[in-house]
Each structure stands twice: as C-alpha cells, then as structure tokens.
KEKOL-394101 format. One line per field, with one value per residue: residue in one letter; y, x, z of N, C-alpha, C, CB in turn. Coordinates in steps of 0.02 Angstrom, whole numbers. Glycine has a CB too. Example, Ala and Ser with C-alpha at 12.3 -4.5 7.8 and 13.67 -1.06 7.14 Angstrom:
type A / S $
nc2 -284 / -112 $
nc1 660 / 642 $
nc3 390 / 354 $
cac2 -225 / -53 $
cac1 615 / 684 $
cac3 390 / 357 $
cc2 -165 / 2 $
cc1 660 / 645 $
cc3 390 / 394 $
cbc2 -224 / -30 $
cbc1 565 / 704 $
cbc3 452 / 286 $
//
This chain:
type M / N / E / K / K / P / A / P / G / V / L / R / D / N / R / I / S / N / D / G / L / A / R / L / R / K / Q / L / A / S / G / V / R / I / S / K / P / V / L / M / Q / W / V / K / R / Y / G / D / S / A / R / D / I / I / E / Q / H / G / Y / Q / L / E / E $
nc2 -464 / -439 / -466 / -441 / -486 / -486 / -390 / -394 / -317 / -265 / -297 / -396 / -366 / -250 / -181 / -226 / -106 / 50 / 139 / 83 / 126 / 249 / 270 / 231 / 319 / 450 / 417 / 416 / 548 / 614 / 621 / 494 / 383 / 253 / 61 / -38 / -165 / -161 / -70 / -172 / -262 / -176 / -166 / -302 / -325 / -239 / -222 / -140 / -24 / 12 / 20 / 124 / 243 / 249 / 258 / 381 / 447 / 461 / 329 / 202 / 35 / -126 / -244 $
nc1 -181 / -177 / -279 / -303 / -280 / -159 / -160 / -91 / -38 / -139 / -308 / -344 / -463 / -480 / -365 / -339 / -428 / -496 / -442 / -308 / -259 / -269 / -158 / -52 / -39 / -32 / 110 / 165 / 168 / 229 / 349 / 440 / 557 / 522 / 539 / 569 / 520 / 436 / 335 / 278 / 234 / 119 / 31 / 29 / -62 / -163 / -190 / -244 / -291 / -181 / -78 / -100 / -98 / 22 / 91 / 65 / 130 / 251 / 335 / 386 / 309 / 355 / 253 $
nc3 1833 / 1666 / 1562 / 1404 / 1249 / 1131 / 959 / 849 / 720 / 555 / 488 / 368 / 286 / 309 / 277 / 147 / 80 / 17 / 112 / 126 / -19 / -17 / 98 / 4 / -77 / -20 / 37 / -78 / -127 / -18 / -57 / -25 / -72 / -140 / -142 / -305 / -291 / -182 / -235 / -312 / -238 / -187 / -312 / -340 / -219 / -242 / -367 / -526 / -472 / -376 / -469 / -562 / -471 / -435 / -553 / -595 / -499 / -565 / -574 / -669 / -700 / -736 / -832 $
cac2 -457 / -400 / -528 / -429 / -532 / -437 / -408 / -365 / -286 / -243 / -356 / -410 / -336 / -176 / -182 / -223 / -70 / 119 / 167 / 75 / 153 / 319 / 263 / 220 / 404 / 478 / 402 / 441 / 622 / 632 / 617 / 450 / 337 / 175 / 16 / -67 / -229 / -132 / -59 / -233 / -292 / -147 / -192 / -381 / -334 / -189 / -213 / -89 / 53 / 50 / 49 / 188 / 285 / 229 / 280 / 446 / 503 / 453 / 279 / 140 / -17 / -168 / -266 $
cac1 -158 / -199 / -309 / -311 / -241 / -138 / -181 / -34 / -37 / -189 / -352 / -343 / -515 / -450 / -288 / -377 / -478 / -472 / -398 / -242 / -245 / -259 / -103 / 0 / -60 / 4 / 157 / 207 / 150 / 258 / 409 / 486 / 556 / 492 / 575 / 524 / 477 / 376 / 280 / 256 / 183 / 66 / 8 / -14 / -112 / -224 / -211 / -242 / -288 / -106 / -24 / -111 / -89 / 109 / 126 / 30 / 175 / 300 / 360 / 369 / 334 / 346 / 187 $
cac3 1760 / 1609 / 1506 / 1347 / 1216 / 1087 / 901 / 794 / 638 / 526 / 483 / 297 / 263 / 316 / 244 / 68 / 54 / -11 / 159 / 83 / -75 / 20 / 114 / -44 / -132 / 51 / 51 / -149 / -128 / 38 / -86 / -14 / -130 / -146 / -195 / -361 / -254 / -118 / -246 / -373 / -188 / -192 / -371 / -319 / -172 / -251 / -436 / -576 / -456 / -373 / -520 / -589 / -415 / -445 / -630 / -574 / -470 / -603 / -566 / -715 / -674 / -799 / -824 $
cc2 -454 / -444 / -509 / -479 / -467 / -452 / -376 / -371 / -276 / -294 / -359 / -374 / -267 / -150 / -179 / -182 / 6 / 152 / 154 / 93 / 220 / 332 / 263 / 293 / 461 / 454 / 425 / 531 / 647 / 645 / 558 / 412 / 262 / 135 / -11 / -129 / -215 / -113 / -124 / -253 / -262 / -165 / -255 / -356 / -283 / -185 / -148 / -9 / 62 / 69 / 121 / 231 / 280 / 273 / 359 / 489 / 476 / 391 / 224 / 87 / -81 / -211 / -334 $
cc1 -202 / -221 / -298 / -268 / -229 / -175 / -142 / -62 / -111 / -240 / -341 / -389 / -501 / -401 / -293 / -431 / -438 / -430 / -320 / -216 / -235 / -180 / -28 / 7 / -21 / 66 / 207 / 207 / 194 / 335 / 459 / 472 / 546 / 517 / 535 / 499 / 437 / 331 / 252 / 210 / 115 / 12 / -24 / -48 / -175 / -224 / -196 / -258 / -223 / -78 / -32 / -92 / -8 / 141 / 100 / 115 / 250 / 360 / 347 / 387 / 314 / 288 / 203 $
cc3 1707 / 1551 / 1447 / 1307 / 1156 / 1018 / 866 / 739 / 604 / 472 / 407 / 255 / 284 / 295 / 164 / 47 / 29 / 41 / 132 / 34 / -55 / 57 / 44 / -73 / -68 / 39 / -10 / -144 / -67 / -1 / -75 / -62 / -97 / -204 / -256 / -327 / -216 / -179 / -298 / -303 / -175 / -252 / -355 / -279 / -199 / -331 / -471 / -531 / -424 / -417 / -560 / -551 / -431 / -515 / -608 / -544 / -491 / -606 / -622 / -691 / -749 / -787 / -799 $
cbc2 -505 / -353 / -546 / -363 / -615 / -438 / -402 / -398 / -343 / -188 / -348 / -475 / -366 / -160 / -258 / -285 / -65 / 168 / 134 / 36 / 143 / 322 / 201 / 161 / 431 / 449 / 339 / 409 / 637 / 573 / 672 / 422 / 346 / 175 / -46 / -84 / -274 / -49 / 12 / -308 / -295 / -88 / -199 / -451 / -316 / -105 / -223 / -111 / 82 / 23 / -3 / 202 / 256 / 126 / 236 / 427 / 513 / 506 / 266 / 139 / -28 / -212 / -262 $
cbc1 -119 / -144 / -387 / -301 / -282 / -60 / -242 / 36 / 6 / -158 / -436 / -354 / -577 / -439 / -245 / -406 / -541 / -533 / -413 / -232 / -293 / -320 / -119 / -18 / -193 / -26 / 151 / 154 / 63 / 250 / 438 / 491 / 630 / 411 / 602 / 565 / 509 / 402 / 280 / 331 / 213 / 86 / 60 / 23 / -82 / -212 / -280 / -305 / -349 / -59 / -20 / -170 / -122 / 119 / 82 / -48 / 165 / 323 / 343 / 395 / 294 / 409 / 140 $
cbc3 1744 / 1587 / 1505 / 1337 / 1194 / 1083 / 888 / 787 / 582 / 495 / 512 / 286 / 285 / 365 / 266 / 51 / 114 / -32 / 232 / 68 / -126 / 84 / 154 / -100 / -147 / 129 / 72 / -238 / -117 / 103 / -70 / 47 / -177 / -155 / -160 / -435 / -217 / -52 / -269 / -418 / -125 / -191 / -421 / -286 / -96 / -210 / -438 / -641 / -406 / -352 / -576 / -606 / -334 / -466 / -724 / -498 / -380 / -594 / -508 / -778 / -588 / -818 / -890 $
//
C-alpha cells in the first residue's frame, strides 16, 4: 500500500510570495477577465503590490 500522505493545496508561505504576484501578473497579461471579488482577494492577500499590478492592467478597484 502507498503510505504517502496527501498534501493538497499550496503552503501559505509559498503562496504569499513574489511567486504569487508573478502568477497574478501572468493571469492578467494573458487577457483572462477576472471578477472584482477575486481581484479584491488578491489585494487582501498581497496588499498594495497586487493593487498596483491590477491597476496597471486596466482594472479600477475601490479603496
């Protein structure tokens, strides 16, 4: 039997990093439309760095 325990998802330390901001930048650059609630989640998690990236791609977010 396989004794390996599942490890779902991404560790918070890995998620809250420059890699996460790079993923956001890549998604926005690909032209995928992202809903405002999802964009606000990015801002909540990454702060002004995410807000700057989002606004550079033409989205306007309320404060």
